[in-house]
Structures are given as C-alpha cells and as structure tokens.
Phi, psi and omega in degrees: 000133180281157174290152180235121179240120181299144183296341179263012175264150178249093186245115182263337182284149172259351187271073182230129182285162179298145176081357179282139178243130177238121189268181188296151176065021172273150173234122180234119183287162187298328184273354183294148177237123182235129183284192183275153172058036177265157174236109180255104187286175185302148173063043175252139175245132180232116182282180186298310187267056178234134177237126180240130181283198181272153173060036181262138173248126176238113183281172188298149173081019182257139173244128180251110187268162179313135178100355182273134175238125182239117182280183184296152170063028180268144172246129176239115185287168184300137176061019171298146185239130174244142177238157181228010182219116182290335182229066185291138174220146179298127176065015175236113187244147175291160177298324179215135178282146178294146179266132176247137184236124174252110189279167187312130173077003180286157176230134178246119184287165180305138176063012174289153176240129179243118180288163184289152177081008183271147168245126172259117189291169180305135177059013177288159179230122176259118183293155180305135177077001181289154176243110185269113183250353178212166183305147178250120180296157178305141174065024183247141173263127176238145178217160170097182180225107356288156182298137178226149182290136177241338176188169174260152178267000000 
C-alpha cells in the first residue's frame, strides 16, 4: 500500500513508510522520519528532529517538537501536548532540546501533557488530561496532575 498525503498537507520529508496516511492541514518538516502504516490525523505538526515508528496513530491537534521519539504501535490522543524545553523563553533556545521517548505500545490520552526528557514505558497508559512530570514505568496507568500511578496493566 502506498503512502497517502492529503493535498492540503504541507509535507517536506521524503522519509515516510508505506501505508502511512497524512491528513489535511498537517505540517511535516524535512528532517522528520515517519514509519509505515501510521495515521497522522488533521492539524498535526511534526518538527525536524522527530522519529515516529510503525503503526502509530496521532490524533488531531498534536504538535511533535524536536527531540521526540515515538516507537512502534503508539497511540497519541487528540490535543496531547509534548514540550521540549524546561525553561522556555522567547528567542532564547537551549543548545540541545531534551529527548522524550514514548516506548512501544504506549498510549497517551487526550489533552495529556508530557514534559521534556520523560520516558513513557512500553504499553503504559497516560490518562486523558494528565500532566506527566516524571518517567512512567512499563505497563503502568498514570492519571492526574501531576500524573501518579494507579495500577499495572
């Protein structure tokens, strides 16, 4: 299956796997890497230093900033927020943005916020609206602000 890029998307990268669909009003920078069989829903922005694995779903309204790594089989819910600078200031940038890692099979709920430098473990689940301020162990459900573990999957 060929990749499908909507005519109203602005996609500069050539590094997109087969079967991936990118919908309208998305912006994908030239350095981004997107795996096979992904679904990138409308109004998603993906910066240069972002790597997305295979079979990933990214729902509408998500911005993926430099330093984000998303492994295979990840779900990112609508309007989830990722940050890459712990001390943001206008026109003052760090030498290198912190790397955030979303491991295989993890799910990030709608409107969750993940701070920079965090690892969300394999098959972990971040509940909708949660604010993730520290690493999430594999197979753990976290909810709240700040996110806290409530059970294992």
